[in-house]
VEXLO-267031 format. One record per residue (C-alpha): x, y, z; residue in one letter. Coordinates in steps of 0.02 Angstrom, whole numbers, plus 50000, padded with zeros to 5 digits. Each point is the difference from the previous one (the first is absolute). Example, Ala and Ser with C-alpha at 12.3 -4.5 7.8 and 13.67 -1.06 7.14 Angstrom:
506154977550390a 500695017249967s 
// end
This chain:
505445180150067m 501685007350046e 501414994949885r 501895000850013l 500975015649955p 500505001549817p 501464989549943e 501725007250000k 501075000249845s 501064985450059d 499584982049958s 499194995850166t 499065009050136s 499654993550174s 499325004550169y 499984991350167t 498504997750113f 500224990350161g 500874983849956n 499545001649815f 501155006849868k 498995002649843v 500865001949833e 499385003849827k 501194994449865d 499985006249822f 499904982449928f 498284995750068t 499315017550034l 499064991750143l 499145012050120d 500284995050182p 498604999950129p 499515016850069s 500645005350172p 498244998350068e 499864981849946l 501744996150066l 499535007750166k 498464989250012r 500934984249951l 501355002850130t 498835006150136k 498854985049981f 501474988049970k 499164993249845l 501594996749901c 501875002949996t 501165009349883a 500514983449923a 498174996149964d 499835016249904l 501564996849900r 499404982749952r 498355007649941c 500805011649873r 499834987649858r 498164997550039r 499745018850007v 500845002249832k 498874987049923k 498425007150079l 500425017949952a 500294995949816r 500685017049955g 498925010750115i 500655007950161p 500164987750143a 498735007850117f 499824994050178d 498534989249948s 501164990449883v 501244996850141w 498574994350110i 499394987949866d 501764993149983a 500124997150188l 498354990549993v 500644989249857q 501574996450102a 498884995450148q 500835012850113k 498355008350039i 498214993749988t 498685006749879p 499095007450149f 501575009250055q 500275006049822a 498245007349989r 500215008750167t 501725007049954l 499295006849839d 498515007850088s 499925017050083g 500114992350174t 501504988250004p 500145002350187e 498524988050018r 501254985949973l 500565001850180v 498864998250150v 501025003650155g 501504988549991p 499144987949879y 500274999749812l 498484995049897l 500344986149873v 498324996349920s 498145002450025e 498944985950071l 498295008249991g 498905014950036q 498305002950076s 498945015250036h 500925003350163k 501714991749991s 501464995449888s 501124984950026t 501774997949934y 501464988250004v 501385009450088a 501804997250049k 500515001750180a 501415012350038p 501764992949988e 499284983149956s 499544989549850t 498424993750088e 498365004749918l 498455004650098c 498215005249966a 499695018450033l 498235006750012k 499605018650002i 498255003450064t 498975014850054k 498734996750140p 498245006849999q 500155006950176s 500925016150036e 500574994050171n 501694993649939l 500744998750174n 498644988150057q 500224989749842i 501874999150032q 499664994050177q 498834986649934n 501324994449876f 501294998350139q 498774989750102n 499734988949847l 501884997349981l 500134995250184k 498624986949983r 500844993049844l 501755000150073q 500844983149983g 498574992749897l 500514989749850q 498804990949886h 500294995049817p 498285006449950s 500205017150081l 501015014449930i 500095011650150l 500505018350014p 501755001750073r 500205018950007t 498725014149993i 500595018049983k 498965015850004q 500275013249866l 499045016249978p 498214994949958q 500464981949961q 500804984250066f 501354988649931v 499824981550041i 501444987849971i 499664981349981s 500904984549943r 500064997649812y 500024983949902g 499614996849816p 498174995349989s 498395002949902t 498335005850065t 498554987949982v 499065014449920a 501234999749855e 499944981049989l 498105000749993l 500105011549849i 501294988949916r 499184983250031r 498205001850058g 499324989950145r 501234989750102f 500014981050019p 499174993450157v 501634993050071q 500845016949980v 498595009350090v 500024986750135l 501865003150027a 499845019050000i 498584999150126g 500994988850116a 501525011450000q 499025016150023l 498914993050139l 501564994550093d 500765017349978a 498425008950061l 499894988450150a 501795004850044t 499565018449987l 498474997450108e 501114993550141k 500935016749994r 498365009650000n 500345006649825v 498675002049865i 500574999949819h 498535010549940g 500385000049814d 499854982349928i 499835002549813r 500694991349844p 501365013149975w 500584998050180n 500304981349983v 501624995749911r 500544983049937l 501884997050011a 501074988149899t 500254988650151d 498144995950008g 499535012250138t 498465011049997a 500365015350107a 498965014650065l 500775017349982v 499585016450085d 499634990950162t 499105011050128g 500195016249902l 498235003249938e 499154999750173p 501195014150051i 499955010249840l 498104998049975s 499214993650162p 498245003249932e 499304995849829l 499765015649896t 498974999249841i 500635008649843h 499054997349840s 501545005449902s 501004984750057l 500074984849886p 498734986450044p 501374987450039r 500405009950158c 498344994250075y 500154981449967d 500034990450164g 499315014050111i 499104991950147a 498195006050016p 500245005450181e 501325012949947l 498875008949876i 499295016250071g 500204994750182t 501665007850051g 500634983250065q 501844995849988h 500684984549911p 500174984350107n 500294981449979s 498214997549939q 500205012849861s 501704992649953d 499184982949985l 498635007049888y 501315008249888a 501004983849992l 498444990149954g 499615012349858c 501794998749939l 499994980949995l 498285000449918w 500695011649864e 501514988749969l 498864985049973l 498725009249893a 501185011549906g 498915015150043r 499485009650157p 498434994750092p 499095015649937f 500515006649830t 499055016449988t 501035014549933g 499235012650120d 501005001150163p 498495005350101l 498954986049926a 501374987650043k 499965005750182l 498114998249999a 500184982149936c 501164995450143h 498815008050123q 498374992749936t 500424983949906k 500814983550040t 501494994349898v 499404985149895p 500664982550028d 501664998349908i 499404983849919r 498815010149892s 501545007649914w 501304986450029a 499074983450004p 501604990150028e 500245008050172t 499974986550137p 498625000750127t 501195003350145a 500695015849918i 498285006249947a 499294997850175e 501495008650080a 499795015049884l 498155001150042v 500475002250183k 501435012149964f 498895011549894i 498444999350107a 499195017450003p 499764998950189d 501705000150088p 499254989250139q 499804985949874q 501835000349953r 501344990450097p 500375008750165a 501865001749961n 501334995149875m 500444984050092q 498224993749977e 500045005349818a 501614989849976k 499114984650064k 498625002249871l 501225001649856w 500404982749925p 501895002749980a 501525003750107q 501405012349959p 501324986350015q 499394991949838s 499565016049908a 501685005249930r 500214986449868k 498425003949896p 500385018650008l 501794997049947l 499404990449848k 498645012849963f 501215014750003h 501244990449892a 498664997449868s 499955018849971f 501864999949967q 499884985549876n 501164989850107q 499384982349985t 500954983850029p 500264987749860r 498974984250001a 500724983349950h 499154984449936v 500624982349980d 499964995949817l 499704981449980t 500114999349812s 501394989349930g 501585006749924k 499765004649818t 501214998349859g 500835014249906r 499124997049833l 498285007050051p 500885015050078l 500995003249842i 498424998449896a 499085012650107a 501485011749993l 500134998749811i 498135003449986f 500225015650105v 501485006049899l 499204996249832s 498505010750042g 501035013550081l 501155001549851s 498555006349893l 499845015450108t 501815005450016l 500395017449940l 501844996749980d 500414990249841e 501604993250074g 499104992550148a 498644993449884r 501274990949892s 500884992850150q 498404993150076l 499404992949834l 501654991249982k 499744992050171i 498224994449964t 500454992649832s 501094987150084q 498574991450092v 498294995449931s 498465002950106f 498384990849975d 498555010150070p 498894984550001q 500924993950154t 499305014550096v 498174996349969t 500144981250018e 498704993450123n 499425017750036k 498365000849903s 498434989650013t 498904993749856p 498665012650045s 501105014949969d 501134993149865a 499065008749861h 500305017150082t 501824997350043a 501215013249940s 501544994849904p 501015009650128s 500854987650115a 500015008150169t 498235006849989e 499394982950058q 500845001050170i 498715000050139s 500065015050114r 499295004950168q 499325016350069l 501015010350121l 499384998450179p 499415015550094p 501175008750124p 499954994150180d 499665011550148e 501785006849990n 499895004149815g 501044985049943i 499654988549852i 500984983750015q 500244990949834l 500444981749977d 501094992649864s 498864986449934l 498965008349864t 500245016649908p 498835014250047y 498925010649887e 500385018549992s 498665010850077t 499665017350072k 500225003150186i 499505015950091t 500275000950187t 500175012650142v 501705000950084g 501534989549958p 499934983749903l 501254985749998t 499964986549865i 501254986450042r 500484983549921g 501154986650066v 501865003749998s 500504982749937d 498664999549864a 499335017249949p 498185001349954a 499515003249818i 498725013049947i 499514998149818h 499595016349911i 498774999349856e 499125014849919d 500135011950147e 501415003150123a 499984994250180f 499335016050078s 500205005150182v 499415015750090v 500645001450179a 500895012450110e 501554988949999q 500334984349900l 501264986750049h 500254986249871l 501154985550044e 500444983449917n 498835002449851v 500234996749813i 498945010249879l 499964993549822v 498975004149845s 499824992149830q 498555009449919t 500305011749856s 498635012750031n 499895005150183p 498835014749973q 498164998849962s 499625007649830p 498455008450072t 501085011950103i 500435016149907p 501855001349962a 500215016250095q 499294991950158e 501044984249996r 501404997850123q 501644993049934p 499954981149997a 500854992150150s 500054984350105l 499735008850168l 498975015850014n 500275008150170v 499175015150078t 500855002350169a 501035012550096q 501394987350024s 500484983749915l 501174986350061t 500494984949895l 501044985550063k 500504984849898s 498825002949854c 500104995449815f 499185009349855f 499974992649824a 498985002049842q 499804982949919l 499315004749831n 499144985849911d 500644997149823e 498354991549953s 499035016150028d 499845009649839s 499445016150083g 501005016050000t 501334998950133q 499815012650141i 501505001550114n 499785001250188r 500925008450141s 500304990150157a 499315013050123i 498885015049972y 500025010850157w 499065015550052k 499745007250176p 498325001250086i 500345018250043d 501215008249879a 500135015250113q 500744989850144q 501694997149921r 500914997650165t 499104983550027g 500384992349829c 501304986250007h 500414985449885l 501154986250063e 500424984649896i 501114985450052h 500574983949915n 498865002449850t 500164995549815v 499245010249858f 499824992149828a 498705010349909v 499955009149834a 499575017350063e 500565008350162h 500474991150160a 499155013850103i 498825013049925y 499825015150116l 498595012449976t 500705011350136h 501675002550083t 500174990750167p 501095006850138q 501114984550009n 500284985349885l 501144985350042a 500514984849896l 501034987050092n 500654984349913n 498875001349848c 500224993849822l 499245008549848n 500244991749832i 499455006749831t 498725012550069s 499745016449907h 500535009450158s 500204996750185t 499155015650070l 498825009549886f 499385016950063f 498415006349920e 500665017350041q 501635006250076p 500045005550183p 499265017250023e 501125014350050v 499534998650185d 500224981150001q 501504989150027q 500184981349984i 501284988850082s 500394984149902i 500994986550089s 500704985849896l 500954985250073k 500554984549905h 498905004449852l 500374992149832t 499305007149838l 500384987749860r 499555004549822k 498685012050063s 499565017949960g 500505015150106p 500015000050189l 498935015950001l 498825004849859l 499075016550013f 498515005449897h 500325018649977w 498435009649954l 500645018050002d 501745005849955e 499825014250125k 499744988050145t 501245002750141i 500214983150085p 500324996250182g 501534991850075a 500434981749965i 501264991150112q 500584982749943i 501064989450115e 500604984649909s 500994986950095q 500744984549915d 498845001049850c 500234994349819v 499375010949857f 500064989849840d 498785009549890l 499384995849826a 500625015149903q 499145011750122s 500655014050111p 499914998350187l 498785014550011i 498855003949854q 498695013249959v 498574996949879l 498955014349931g 500455018350014s 501845003850018k 500455004150181p 500905016250050p 501874999849969e 500455000950185n 498734987650066w 501314986750037l 500745011550132s 498554994350109s 500514981749981v 501314991950112d 500674982649968l 501104991750131a 500504983249928g 501104992350134e 500574982949941g 498845000349847s 500574995449825v 499375004049827a 500454994249826s 501405009749917s 498875007849868d 498665006150120i 499255017249974r 499435009450154i 498545010349933a 499045001849838g 498415007149923w 498764994349868q 498505009749939s 499174983549951t 500544981850006v 500245000449810k 501185014850005q 501884998150026p 500685002050175l 500915016250040e 501314999050136e 499845013550135l 501415010050078n 500354993150174t 501375012150055t 498825007950128s 499494983150071m 500884993650155l 500614982149969i 501094991050126e 500664982350016g 499284992149841l 501274988949911s 499944994249819t 500804984949920g 499714982249944k 499144986850104f 499414982249973r 498414991050052y 499864982350063a 498964994749848a 499065007049850p 498425010050029l 498564990350078s 498685001550135l 501114991150125a 500755013250117p 501564989350023a 500415002449814d 500115018850025s 501284999350140v 501635009049960i 501474987950001t 501355011849936e 500135018949994a 501485009549925q 499655015550103v 500785006650161p 499124992950152r 500215002950186k 499084984050043s 500444982149956a 498154996249975l 499305002449824p 498805014349964p 498204996949951g 498714987950064i 500274986850133q 499104985049926a 499914990050161e 498785012750073r 498664996549868f 498704986250022p 499974986249870d 498805009049884f 500324988649851l 499524984250092s 498335008050035r 499775004949817l 500044981949951q 498384997750097s 499155009049855l 500184983949898e 499654987150135n 
// end
C-alpha cells in the first residue's frame, strides 16, 4: 500500500487531494488516508472531508498505537455509518471499482445465485434506492436478448401492482445485463421459512390470493413470470407479498437446462412438461410452480426432498405431489383441493388460466394484507399490548407493605454491600411479618403433612400455554406460572397484561427459552429457593444460577421485574442468582446480536445481565438496578475485532456493583472497542468503580478502547471510574483512566424520594447538586413502570 512521503522536520505536514486537505499533526501522529483511498472516496462520493475529520478520534482508538492504515480509516467510516460494511469490504478489496455499475453506486448485497448477483444501489444524483441485478445469460446472442428485454419493458409499461416488482431499466454491458427495479425493505419467504418453519394457514391463504391476482394481471399483458420460487417472493412490512424478477427468466433461460452441479432447491416447482421437452414456460407452468410454493409454505418443506437434483426432476416428472393434508392436517379442504388442481402433473388438468385459478382459491387479495401485516410484525417482535378488566376490589396498603417487607427481608440476606444490607435490615425491623398469613387457606388436609414451612411454596401455579400460530404466548394475571423450558423455531413473544403483569415463579431451575428472538413484556420473574442447581450436575457443567436463561440472537424486554425472594426458613446454603443469563444461538453471527431492555427493575443478588458473548448492541432505557453485584457482567471482554455499543437512557444504579464487570482470563488479551452513551443516568454505586475487571490484570492502555459519553448523567462524588481485582477477596486497585475518553459525566450530591426499597418511585431523584441542562431530574421515570408491587401481593392472596 502506498504511503505518504516522509514527514518533514516541522511540526505538521500536509498535502491536498481534490477537496481534501489532509494533515498529520505531531500530537496525535495520526496517519491520514492514502491518496488512493481518498481518490476512491471522492470519486464514488462516499463521504466528505468533514466526515473524515470527524472520524479521526475513531481512527485513533482503533489504531491503538499502530499505523493508521487505510483499513483502519475504512473501519472508522463504517462505525460512523458513512459507508456500509459491503462498501467497506469492496473498498478494501483489490477491485474497488466494482462499487460502481454505470451511474449507480452499490450500497449493499441482497443475494447471489449461480448466474446473477443482486444489490441495493443508489440512483445517480438521488437518494432513492433501487434493486440492481447483474446477470449473465446462457445464450451468446446478446442482441436478441436485449431486444426481448425491450419488448418485455413495453408490455409492462404503465403496469402497477402491489404484488409485482417490475424491471424499470435494462442495460446491456459486455457479456452481461444490468436490470434496475424498485426497491423496498422486505424479506424473502425462503428466509422466513428457515426462521419459523411452516406458515400458518391464514398467512398462506393471503399470500396465495395476492400472488394469484398479480399473475392474473401479468397474464393480461401476455407476460410469463417464469421463476416463481421462495427466494423470489418477498414479504414487505406493509403486508404485501410481491414477486420479483418478473419476466426475466423466460428471456435469460427460455429452455430448462439440467446441471447436476446446481443445488437441488433450484429444481423445486419445475413443471413436468418443461423437463427434457424444450418447451418454454407458460401460464400452466407458472401455476404449477405457484402450487409447489404454497404447498411448501404449508408443509415447511418442498414437495420432494431428495438431495439429488436429477432425482428431484425425476420425481416431478414421474410422481404426483401428495395431498397437503398428509403433512399439514389443519389445511382446509378448499385450499387442499385447489392445490391438487394447481399441481396436477398433466397441464390439461390444471385451471386453463390464472383467472380460473383465482376463482378456485378461497380468498381475495383485498382481505389478504392484514394477516400478512401481523405475520411480518411477529418476526420483528412488534406486538400490541393487551388489556384486561380487573374486577377485583381495591386492596389496602397493609398487605402490600407486608409483601414488600417479605421481599426486602429475603433480599437483604444476599446483598454484597454491607451498607445496603444494614439499611434494608433497618427497614425490615420496623414491621413484623407473619408468614402464616401467606399459607392460610392454601393447603388441604390431604397434603398438610407434606407442606413445607416456606410460606409462598403453597401458592398454586399453572403451566405456560403453548405459542399460537404467530409464535406468541399470552399470559393472564390470575395465577402465577411455573417456570419451564421452551424451545421453538423462529421468534417467540411472551406477553402479560400491561395493567397487571404476569408472574412466573422460579424454583430449582431457571425459566429457560431457546428461540431466534425473544420478546418478553409485562412479566415478573421471582424466585425464593436457595439451591437452584441440581446437585447431580457436575460443577464444571453448571451454568450460573439465574431467573431467566435465554439462548437467542436478540432479546427484548419491556416492563419486566426480576427479584430473588430468598426464604429465611430455608436452611440450605444460599446461592445467589443473576436476573438474565444470555448466550447467542450462533456466536459467530455477532452482527445480529442485540439486547434491548425498557422499563425494567432488577433486584437480584448477582448480576442483572450475565453475557457469555459480546452482543453488537445493548440498550437499557428507564431501568432500575438495586443492590445487584453488577449490571452487565461479561464472561470475557470483547475480542480485538469486536466492538459493542452500549446505550443507556434514564438508568438508575442504586447501591449496586459496577456498571460493567469483565472476567479477564488472560492479561495479554487485547480487547475490542466499547462505546458507552449514557443520557440522564444516575450512578450511585456501592463502593464499586463504574467499570471493573476481575481476574488477570488488563493491559495498561486497554481503557483507550473505551469511550464514555455521559450527557446529563450524574454520579456520586466519590465514584471511581475503573478498577481491578484478582479475586473478590483481594483489595480493589484503581486503574489509570487518562487514556479513556470521558465526556459529559457530572459528579455531586443528589437525593432520592425515599429510602431504598423495591418501589421504583422511591428511587426517583428529587434533588441534584450538579450542573444540569434540563429541568427534569436524571434517572428513572417512575410513571413508566407498571405497578409491580401490587402484583407481588398476589403471592400471599
